[in-house]
DRENDOVEX-868534 format. One record per residue (C-alpha): residue number from 1; residue in one letter; x, y, z. Coordinates in Angstrom, 1 decimal. Each point is the difference from the previous one (the first is absolute). Layout:
BEGIN
SEBA	NUM	a	X	Y	Z
...
END
This chain:
BEGIN
SEBA	1	n	-59.2	-150.0	-127.9
SEBA	2	n	3.8	1.2	-0.2
SEBA	3	f	1.3	3.2	-0.1
SEBA	4	c	-0.6	1.2	-3.6
SEBA	5	e	-3.2	-0.7	-0.3
SEBA	6	a	-0.7	1.8	3.7
SEBA	7	s	1.7	3.0	-1.4
SEBA	8	k	-2.0	0.2	-3.4
SEBA	9	a	-3.0	-0.8	1.8
SEBA	10	i	0.8	3.4	1.9
SEBA	11	l	0.5	2.1	-3.0
SEBA	12	d	-2.9	-1.2	-1.6
SEBA	13	f	-2.2	1.1	3.2
SEBA	14	f	1.6	3.2	0.5
SEBA	15	v	0.1	1.0	-4.0
SEBA	16	s	-3.9	-0.7	0.0
SEBA	17	h	-0.2	1.9	3.1
SEBA	18	g	2.3	3.0	0.1
SEBA	19	a	-2.3	2.9	-0.6
SEBA	20	a	-1.8	-1.7	3.1
SEBA	21	f	2.8	-0.5	2.6
SEBA	22	a	1.1	3.7	-1.8
SEBA	23	i	-3.1	1.6	1.4
SEBA	24	l	0.2	-1.7	3.2
SEBA	25	n	3.4	1.0	0.9
SEBA	26	g	-0.7	3.8	-0.4
SEBA	27	a	-3.0	-0.2	1.5
SEBA	28	t	1.3	-1.4	3.0
SEBA	29	y	3.0	1.8	0.3
SEBA	30	i	-1.9	3.0	-0.1
SEBA	31	f	-2.2	-1.3	2.5
SEBA	32	q	2.7	-0.8	2.7
SEBA	33	i	2.1	3.0	-0.6
SEBA	34	f	-3.2	1.8	1.4
SEBA	35	a	-0.5	-2.9	2.5
SEBA	36	i	3.0	0.7	1.3
SEBA	37	a	-0.1	3.6	0.3
SEBA	38	s	-3.1	0.3	1.8
SEBA	39	i	0.2	-2.7	2.6
SEBA	40	t	3.9	1.5	0.9
SEBA	41	a	-1.8	3.0	0.0
SEBA	42	t	-2.8	-0.9	2.4
SEBA	43	c	2.3	-1.9	2.4
SEBA	44	g	2.3	3.1	0.0
SEBA	45	l	-2.6	2.3	0.7
SEBA	46	l	-1.4	-2.0	3.1
SEBA	47	a	3.1	-0.4	1.2
SEBA	48	a	0.4	3.3	0.0
SEBA	49	f	-3.5	0.9	1.3
SEBA	50	m	0.7	-2.0	2.9
SEBA	51	l	3.5	0.8	1.0
SEBA	52	t	-0.8	3.6	-0.1
SEBA	53	s	-3.3	-0.3	1.9
SEBA	54	g	-0.7	-1.2	3.6
SEBA	55	d	2.1	-1.6	2.2
SEBA	56	y	2.8	-0.1	-2.6
SEBA	57	a	0.0	3.8	-0.1
SEBA	58	n	-0.2	0.6	3.5
SEBA	59	p	3.6	1.3	1.7
SEBA	60	t	-1.5	-1.1	3.6
SEBA	61	s	-1.3	-3.7	-1.7
SEBA	62	e	3.3	-2.6	1.0
SEBA	63	y	-1.5	-0.7	-3.9
SEBA	64	y	1.6	2.9	-1.4
SEBA	65	i	1.2	0.0	-3.6
SEBA	66	e	2.2	3.5	0.1
SEBA	67	n	0.9	-1.0	-4.0
SEBA	68	p	-3.0	-2.3	-1.7
SEBA	69	t	1.9	0.3	-3.4
SEBA	70	g	1.6	-3.4	0.6
SEBA	71	g	-2.3	-1.6	0.8
SEBA	72	i	-2.9	1.4	-2.6
SEBA	73	v	3.5	-1.3	-3.0
SEBA	74	i	0.2	-3.2	1.6
SEBA	75	c	-3.8	-0.4	-0.6
SEBA	76	c	0.3	0.9	-3.4
SEBA	77	i	2.6	-2.1	-0.8
SEBA	78	l	-1.9	-3.2	1.3
SEBA	79	a	-3.0	1.0	-1.1
SEBA	80	l	1.9	0.3	-3.5
SEBA	81	i	1.3	-3.7	0.5
SEBA	82	v	-3.1	-1.0	1.0
SEBA	83	a	-1.6	1.5	-2.9
SEBA	84	w	2.3	-1.1	-2.6
SEBA	85	s	0.3	-3.6	1.3
SEBA	86	f	-4.5	0.1	-0.3
SEBA	87	m	-0.1	1.5	-3.6
SEBA	88	a	3.1	-2.7	-1.6
SEBA	89	i	-2.7	-2.6	0.8
SEBA	90	f	-2.6	1.3	-1.6
SEBA	91	d	2.1	1.0	-2.6
SEBA	92	m	0.3	-4.2	-0.4
SEBA	93	t	-3.1	-0.6	1.2
SEBA	94	s	-1.2	1.7	-3.2
SEBA	95	d	2.4	-1.3	-2.3
SEBA	96	t	-1.1	-3.4	0.7
SEBA	97	i	-3.7	0.3	0.1
SEBA	98	l	1.0	0.9	-3.5
SEBA	99	i	2.0	-2.5	-0.8
SEBA	100	c	-2.9	-1.9	1.0
SEBA	101	h	-2.3	1.6	-1.5
SEBA	102	a	1.7	-0.6	-3.4
SEBA	103	e	1.1	-3.6	0.4
SEBA	104	d	-3.6	-0.5	1.0
SEBA	105	t	-1.5	1.6	-3.4
SEBA	106	a	2.5	-1.9	-2.1
SEBA	107	r	-0.7	-3.1	1.5
SEBA	108	n	-3.7	-0.1	0.0
SEBA	109	g	-0.6	3.0	-2.6
SEBA	110	r	-2.1	3.2	0.8
SEBA	111	s	-2.5	-1.6	2.6
SEBA	112	e	-1.5	1.9	2.2
SEBA	113	e	-0.2	-3.9	2.1
SEBA	114	h	3.6	0.6	1.7
SEBA	115	t	0.1	3.8	0.2
END
């Protein structure tokens, strides 16, 4: 009901479940790096393909892009921002699920009924 009791409760919680949090954060970090890199690369390759073919690569077209590098870079930057935002939410969600599981286990024991 006061700050000191809450601080003690969360400290006990993290001490008793510290290994699970460390493993989860390590795995999530690796997954985040891989996902952000692959999403950004895929969007960059798709942008490069689209901007170097069809009407964008035809000099007689009104949609011709002489140097598509700027468009590809902007596409990669936007993809990086979106991928990072999504993976940040993924990280928080995985932590929240682990906290809920640990709290449920603490309150109800190892019962499979609730988890």
